[in-house]
N, C-alpha and C positions, 0 to 999 in steps of 0.2 A: 782341167779342174782348177777353179779359182782358189788361190790360197787364202786362208783367213787373214784378217787385217788387224793390226794393232795401231790405235790412234793415240798420239801423245799430245796433250794440250798444254801449251806453254803460255803463261801470262807474263807481260812485261812487268818487271819488278817494281818500278816506280808507280805503276798504275794499280798496284795490288790494293784491294779494298775489302774490308771485312764487313759483311752485311748482316745486321741483326735479323732481318727477315729470313735470310738464308739459314741462319742458325735455327730459327724457329721451325722452318720447314723440315730441317733434318732431324730435329729432336722431338717434334710433337707428332704423336701418332694420331691418325684420324679415328680414334676410338675413345669411348668414355674412359675416364681414369679408373684403374683397377688396382687392387692389392694382389700380391702374389705370395704363395706359401708353398713350401715343399713338404710332402708327406711321405713317410716311410710306410710302405705297404707290405704286410706280412700275410702269407697264405696263398700267394699266387703260385700256380704250378705250371702254367703254360700261357701262350699268347692269348688264348681265348679268355683267360681270367682278366688280363689287362684290357682287352676289348670290352668285356662286360663292365668293368669298373668305369671305363671312359663313358660308356653309354649311360650308366646310372648318374654320373656326376654332370654330364653335359645336358641332361634333361632338367637339372635344377636351374631356376631362373637366375641370370646374372653370373653363372659359373661356366668357365671353360677349363677343361682338364686334359692333360696329356700324360698317359701312364707309360712308364718305361719298364718293361718286364725284366730286362737284363739288370738294370740298376735297382729294381724293386722300389721305385719311387714314383711319385705323382707330382707334377707341377700344376698347381691350381691357381688360376686367376679368377678373382671374383670382385664384384662391385662393392664399394664401401657400404657397410650396413648389413651385409650378409654374415650370418653367424657361422664362424668356423666350426663350431661344435656340431652344427647341423650337417656340414659337409663330411666330417669324420663319422657321424652317425649313419649317413647314407652308405658310406663304404662298409661299415660294419653290418648293416642290414643286408648288404649284398653278399655277406659271408666272409669278409676279410677284415683284418685289423689294420688300423691306421694311427700313426703318431706324427705330430708336427716335428720337423727337423729344424732345430735352432742351434746356434753355436754351442750353448751349454749342453744340449742333448746329443751332440754328435758322438761324444765318447760313450754315452749311455747306449746309443744305437749300436755302436761297434761292439760293446760288451754283450748286448742282447744277441747280436748275430753270432758272436763267438760261442756263446752258451748254447744257442740253437744248433750250431755246427757240431759241437762236442756231443750233444744229446743224440743227434742223428748218427754220428759216428759210432756211439755206443750201441744204438739199436741195430745198426748195420752189422756189427760184429756178432751180436747175439743172433741176428737172422742168419748170418753165415754159418754159425755153429749148428743151428737147427736145420739148415738146408744141406749141410755136408753129407749126412747119411743118404739123402735122396740122390745127390750127385754121385756118391760112391756106388749106389745101386745101378744108376744109369750107365756108369763106366763099365761095371762088371757085366751087365747085360750086353752092352755094345761089344765087349771083348769075347762074348760067348762063354763066360765062366760062371754063369748063374742063370736062373730062370727069372721071369719078370718081377715076381714078388718076393725078393729076398727079405725085405723088411715085412714083419707082420702088419696086416692092415690096420689093426688097432694102434700100433706104434706110429704108423704114417699119419693117422688121424690126429694123434696126440702131438706130433711134431708140427704138423701143418696148421693146426688151430691157432696157436699163439702168433704165428707169422701172419695169418690171415686177419685176425681181429685185434691184435695188440700192436704189432709192428706195422701192419697195413691199415690201422685205424685212420690214419691221415687221409687215405684215399676215400674212405666212406664219408668222413666229415667234409672233405672238399667237394665230393660229388653232391652231398646233400645241400650244402650251401649254394652250389652252382645251380642245381635244379630248382631250389626254392626261390632263387633270384630270377628264374626264367631263362637261364642259360645252360650251357654244357661245356665241360672242359676235359682236360686229360684225365682228371680223377675219375670222371664218369666212365671213361674207356677202361681204365685199370680196374676199378671196382667191379664193373660189369664183367670183364673178361676173367679175372681171377675168381670171382664169385661163381661164375658158371662152372669152371673147372673144379673148384672146391666143393660146392654143394652137390654136384653130380657124383663126385667121388665119395662124399660123406653118405649120400643116399645108398650107394653100392655097399658100403660097410655096414650101415645101420640095418638095411633091409636084407643083407646077406645075399645080394645078387652076384651072379658069376660074370662080372664084367671087369675090364681093366680100370684101374683108378688113375687119376691124374693130379694127385697131391703134389708131385714133384714139379709140375708145370706152374701151379699157383704159387708155390713157395719160391721157386727159382725166379719167377717173373718179378715178384715183390722185392726179392733180394737184389736182383740185377738193376732194377729201376732205382732202388735206394742208393746203390753204388753209383749209378749215373748221376743222381742228384748231388751226391757228395763231390764227385769229380767236377761237375758243372759249377758248384759253389766255389770250389778252389779256383777254377779258371776264371769265373766271373769276377772274383776278388782281384785278380791280376789286371782286369780291364780298367779298374778304377784306381790303379796304382799311381797314376799321375796326380790325382787329387790328394791322395795320402802323402805323396812326396812333398807337394806344395804345403800342406798343412803342417808337416813335420818341420818345415823351414821356419815357421813362426817361433821367434824367441819366447821364452817363458818369463824372463825378467828383464829389467832395464836399470841402468845406473843413473839416478836422477839427482840433480843438484838441488838440495833443500837447505835453506838457512846457512849457506856457505859450506855445507858438508855434502859428501857424495853418499847416497843411500841406495841400496838395491831393493826394488819394489816389484811386485807382480805386474805383468804387462798390462793387465786390465786397469791398474791404478794410474797409468800414465794419461795425462790430459794435454790437450792442445795448448801450446805455449810453454810447457815444461822444458827445462834445459836438461839434456841428457848427454852422457859421455860414452864414447865408443872407443875401447882400447884396441890395440893391434891384435888381430886374430879373432875378434868378436864379431858377431852379427849385429847389424843395425836393428834396434828393437822396433822402431816405428818410422814413419815417413817424417822427414824434417829438412831443415836448411842449416848448412854449416855456418857457424858464427865465429869459430876459431879453430886453427889447426889446418894441416894439409896432409893428405894421404891418398892412396889409390884403393879403389874398391872394386871387387869382383862382382859384376852385375849379371853374371851368366844366367842365374835363375830367373831374371826379369826379362832379359833381351835375347838370351841364347848366345850372346857374344862372349867368348872366353877372355878376351883382352881386358885388363883392368882399366878403370876410368879414374883419372885424376880428379880429386875433390879438394877444393879450397873454399875460403870464405864466400858465401853467397850461393854455393852449389847445392843442388838438391840431392838428398840421400833417401833410399827407400828401404822399408822393412825387409829383413831377411837377407839383404846383400852383405857380403863379407868384407870387413875392413882388413886390409892386408899389412899395413905398416904403421903409419903415424897415428897419434891420438887426435880425435875429433871431438869438438864440443858443438852440439847442434840444438836447434830449437824445434820442438815437435810441431808439425803442421797437419799430420793425419794419423789418427789412432784407431784401433779397433777395426770396424767394418769400413772405415774410410781410407785405409791404406791401399797402395797400388797392389800389394800382394792379395789383399782381400778381394779387390776388384777382379783380379785374374782368376782367383778361385771361383768367384760367382760366375764369371763368363764361361769357364770350363765346365762347371756344373750345369749351367743352362744349356750349353751345347750338347752335353752328354744326355740330358733329359729330353731334348727335343727330338722330333721325328723327321726323317728325310722323306721327301716325296716318293722315293722308290719303295718305301715301306708300305704304302697304301694298299698295294695288291696283296701283300702278305697279311695285312690286317683284315681285309675283306675275306680272304680265304679262311683265316683263323676263326672268324666269326661264324662260319657255316661248316667248318671242318668236322667237328665232333658229331653233329647230327648226321652228316653224310656218311661218316664211318659206321655209325650205329646201323644206318639203313643198309649199307653194304654187308655188314656182319649178319644182319637178319636175313638178307637174301642168300648169303653164303650158307647159313644154317638150313634154311628152307630148301635151297637148291640141292645141296649134298644129301640131305635126308630124303628128298623126293626121288632123286635119280639113283642113289646107291642103296637106299633103304637101310642105311647104317647111321643111327643117331650119334654114336660115339665119334665117328669120323667127322660128321657134320659139326658136332659141338667143338671139337678140337680145331678145325679149320676156322670156325667163327671166332674162337678165342684168339687164334693167331692174327686174324684181321684186326681185332680190337687192340691188341698190344703192340702190333707193328706200327700202327698209325702214330705219328708224332708231330703235333702242332708246335711243340717246344722249339724245334730247330727253325721253323719259320719265324717264330717270334724273336729268336735270338740273332738271326742272320744280320739284320741291319743295325740294331742298337749296340751290339758288342763291337762291331767295326767302327761305328761313330765314336764310341767311348774311347777305344784305343787310339783312333786317328786324332781326335781332338786333344787327347793327352800328349801324343807325340808332337803335335803342333805347339802346344803350350811350352814344352821343353825347348823348342826351337825359336821361341819368341813370336809364334803365330797364334793369335787368340781368335778362335772361331766362335761367333755368337750363337749360331744355330746349325742344325744338321742340313737344312736347306742350302745354306751358303756353302757348307762343306761339299755337298753334292754338285752344286752348280758351278763352283769355281773351276773344276776340271773341264767344264764344257765351254769356257770362255774362248771366243775366237776374236774378240775385239776388246781392246783395253784403252781407255782414255786416262791419261796420266797428267796430273798437275805438275808444273815445273818447280816452282819455288818451294824448297823444303822437301821435295820428293825426288825429282830427277836431279836437282841441284842440291848444294849444301844447305841453301836457305839462308845464307849469311853473306852479303856482298863483301868482296875483298878487293883491296887495292893491288891489282896484279902487276901493274907496270908503273914505274916512276921515271919519267923522261925529263931531264934538265935541259933547258934551252939556253943558248948563248953562254955567258960566263957564269951563270948561276950553278950552284952545286945542288945535289939531291937533298942534302940536309936543309939547305936554305929554302928550297921549294916546299918541302913537307912542313917546315916550321911555319911558313906563311899560310899554307893551306890549313894546318891544324889550328892556327890562331883564328882564322876566319870561321872555322867550323866548331870552335870550342863552345860547349853548352848546348849544341844541337843534338837531338835524338833521332834525326832522320837517318835511315839505314845507310845512305851514301856517306853522310857525315861520319857516322860511326866507323865505316870502313877506313876513312882517312885518319881518324883519331887512333884507331888500332894500329895502323901502319906507323904512325908517329911514335906510339908507345913502344912498338917493336924496335924502332931505331933509336930509342932513348931520347927522343926530341920532345922538349917541353914547350907547349904553346906560349906565345908571348902575350903582350897586352895590345888592345886595339881601342879605337874611339870612333865615334860617328858611324856606328854600325848601321847598315841598311840592307834589308833582305827584299829581293824581288821574287815573289812566290813562283815556283816552277822554272825559274831561270838561273838565279845565282845570288851572290851576296857581295857587298862592298863595305870597306871600312878603311881607316887610316892606321897604318902600322909603322912604327919607327919614324913617324913624321911624314910618311909618304903614302899616296893612295895605293890600295890593294884591292883585288877583285878575284872572285872564283865563280865559275859557272860553266854553262854549256858553251861550245865554240860560237854559236850564234849570239849568245849574250855578250861574250867578250868582244866579238867583232862589232857589235852594236855600240860598244863604248869607244870605238875608234882605234882599237888595238889590233894589230896584225897577228894572225894565227897561222902556224905552219900547217897548211892544208894537207900536204902529203903525209906527214907523220900522223896527223889526226885521222885521216881516212884509213891508213894502214891498221891502226888500232880498232877503229870501228868495224872494219871488215872481218875482224875476229869475234864480232858479237859483243864487244865491250862498250860500256858507257864512258865517254871521254870527258874529263873535267880539265878546263884550262885554268892555270894559276897565273895571275898578272900582278906585277909590282912596279911602281914608278912608271906607269903607262907603257910597260913592255910585258909581253908574254914570257914568263921565266920557266914554265914547265907544263908538262901534261901528266895527268894521273888517270890511268885506265882502271875502271872498276867493273868487276864482273861477279856474277853469282856462279861459281864454277860447278861443273858436274861432280857428282859424288864419284869417288874412285871406282865404285863397282857398277855404275850406271851403264857403261858401255858393255861390260861383261854380261849384265842382266839382259840387255837388248839382244846380244848374241845367243844367250840361252833361250830367250823367248822365240827367236827365229828358228832355233833347232827344234822347238816344240811345235813348229808348223805355223807360226804366227808372223805375218808381215807387220812392219812398223810404219805408221804414218804419223808425223808430228804436226799437231795443231798449235799455232802460236799467235799471239797478238802482236809480236814484233814485226819489224819490216822485213823485206825479202832478204836483204844482206845478212842481218843478224840471224834470221831463221836458218839460212843456208849454213852459216858458221856453226851454230849449235848442233844442227843436224849432223854435220860432218864429225864433230867431236863425239857425238853419241853413237856414230855408226849407223845413222838412219838415212836411208836412200830416198824416201818419199816424205814430203812435208807440205803443209799449207800455212801460209803466213797471213797476218792481219786478221785472225779470227778473234773476235771480241770475247772476253771471259764469260759474259752473260749468255753467250750462245753455246756454251759447252753442253748444257742440258738439252738444247735443241738438237745438237749433233748426236747426243746419245739416243734421243728418240728416233732420229732419222736412221741411225744404224740398226736399232731394234726393229724398225719397220721393214728393213731389208732382210729380216730373218736371222740377224746375228744375236749371239749371246754376249752381252756387253758388260764389261767390268769397268770400274772407275777407281782410280787411286788418287787420294788427296789428303788434305790435312783435317778434313771434317768440319771446316768453318765456312770460308767463302766458297768452297766447292760443294756445299751441301745440296744445292739443287741437282747437280749432276750425280752426286752420290745417291740421292733419293731416286733418280730416274734409272739408274743402272740396275742390271739384273743381280750383280754382286758388287758390293762396294768395299774398298780397302782404305783404312786410315793408317798412314805411315807416320812413324814417330809418335809412339803412344805417350800418354801422360795428360793429354787433353780430354776432359770428360766429354766435350762435344764430339771429339773424334770417336771415342768409344761408343757413344750413343748413336751416332750417325751411321757408322759403318757396320757391315756384316762381319768383317774380318779386321782385326786390329793387329798391325805389324809393329812389334815393340822396338825393332831396330830401324834407324833411319837409313834404310838400304833397300833399293829396288829388288835385290836378290831375294828378299823375303817374299815378294810377289811370286817369283819363280817357285820358291819353297811351297807357298800356299797352293799353287796350281798343281805342283808335283804331288803334294800330300793328298789333295782332292782326288786326283786320278788314281792314286794307289788305294785310297779308301774305297772309292767307288768300285774299283776292280775287286776288292775283297768282298764287298757287299754282293756283287753279282755272282761271285764264286759261291758264297754262302747260300744265296737263294737257289742257285742251281743245285747244290748238294741237297738242300732241304726238299726241293720239289722232286728231284729225280729219285730221292730216297723213298718218298711216299708214292710217286708214280709207279715205281717198280715194286716196292715192298707190298703194298696192299693187294695188287693183282696176284702176286706170287702166293701170298697167304690165302687168298680166296680160292685159288685152284689147287690148294693142298700141298704146295711145295715148300712150306716153311713150318718147322716145328715151333710151337708156342714159346719154348724156352729160348730158342735162337732168335725168334722175333723180339722177345723181351730184351735180350742182350743188344740187338741191333738198335732197338728203340732207345735204350739207355745211353748208348754210345753216340747216337746221331747228334744230340745236342752238344756233347763234349767236343766232337769233331768240328762243329761250326764255331764254337767259342775258341778252340785252339787255332783254327785258321785265322780268326780275327787277331789273335795275339801275335801272329807273324808280322803284323803292321809295326810292331815295336822295332823291327829291323830297319824301318825307314829312317833315312838320315837327310838333313838339310843339305842343299847344294852348296858346294864350296866355290867361291869366286876364283 
């Protein structure tokens, strides 16, 4: 069996180009511009409700809707000019309530949900009180300590009636709205099943017939289902805990410098450009740039990395990160919805509200589930009555069929797992844009990875400083820094950083001349000096130590020769080193069953050196950067599931071509928009985390769907052949949804991989 293959594409650092066209390709969708809004949906009782609302909204011109039953939300995209009120009105005509979710209304929505939960809890305990006499009668009969009708029939009718029509009113209302809208949901099944048991029993009492009554069945079914809904609501609330945790991180106030004084203001009053103060132990209120002070900040909530990050003048700080020691003065650069935290919350919410492809089968079944169950119940009633000539038994078996059926578990199987999985990813610094990416990431067998800033640190460093002849290292770096002073080229920056680390101050020069792509010349201390590639220095008639130069080049490093007074005085080797965890990440990927092939634009010698450092045994050299997307397409044509990791800018064509794209090193809006998954840490181990999380989430989804399908596949036939009491069927139905949500919550145990 051929093992899966991982391709790593490396581009030569000096040749790195940022293409505007590539950015456009990555960030511009091939669809008309649309607005988006989130609606809170009230009144859904099962997946069939969500399916019904989707159908209603998607029939509207210019509107695309995705309804998440677990989150009780709808993500609506609509063309500009479409009236939002007409969308909300369409939802209400379908029998449900809808409200727009905005920042100001989030707390109102939580308050409304808490009030609804308390109301349901009160009704449940009232229902329990009214049902207990029936349960006591059933227990005594089962123990043989009483006859079947211990409670007077008139008392049974009196106890069952408020349960049926007051506490159970919701089922009638929901069924009416569903039927009026041309659909059917769980409410139809519950209302139909309990009504059959109740009205049959009521007729026996009113008409004085000598038949057994089944008030206990209708009462117990309603009570148990209400209990299931309460437990389900509790469990569902835990699935969105990640969002709530992120929202709680947002500071409420900020200390702003106004007129020379420090004043504390509401966070909503902070504006871009304001100067704010962060004291030790306080959270950063908004995104900003440090203008004074030095401290270390815990950015674990942003990146999942527990180690603090040093901040000094010019460094970026982000809202909700924790200042640990020094006092910082910062200038606000992002406030409100423009902070990195707000972007994370939006991404997590969008992921939780999206649908995974694996959910399509459940949606199709949910759409036809209730009518099928009603038909099966009708055949059960007719069949039992025909063959046994016992209407009572036929009725009870039909009721059992109606109440055992549960489309809720099918509807909750996928979204609850996606909600918990995406929340777990956010805590680990893995931001998943949609459920499709979450599902497909675990199926990746080929991964194309950009080098600079991804596999490597992304910042060239002067790794070797070799003095030649009588020159000292300090003298070599002083001449080199003087020649490169003022340059912003990445290689020049590496030399200047090395000089700063050695406390070497550049000198003065004159008659400066740059030869693009080769090197520079100038006069320093009254003598000619030059810096550049070995070929450039040799071209000036200066001898270069070929042996030492070749030794450094064989390690995959760029060698700069420094000359002074017509002699080569030193060599500076510059490299973009691998990240400390890159090799460990390659090993982890290999253990996941993925072989690694490196694609690079470098020459054979350099490619071989870098491959050895990363622990990669197969590589391809001299692959041009613009051919990355072509290689992705070729791999996909071979039947592979291809992922791409890059910075989201010049790698945009390959990111767009891949089945799943990862942006490493978050903070770039382009990266966030271009990639399906944003990795907040500059660490390839996060790719391993994303794949691991995807596989764990997909496993939970498959388990949930299996439980939901097997429950109905076994439960409905057992009820139809008379092997399930309606009360037991009701209890099983109530607990099926709870079991699915509880299984999804086990994903909270997932932990990111440690290098």
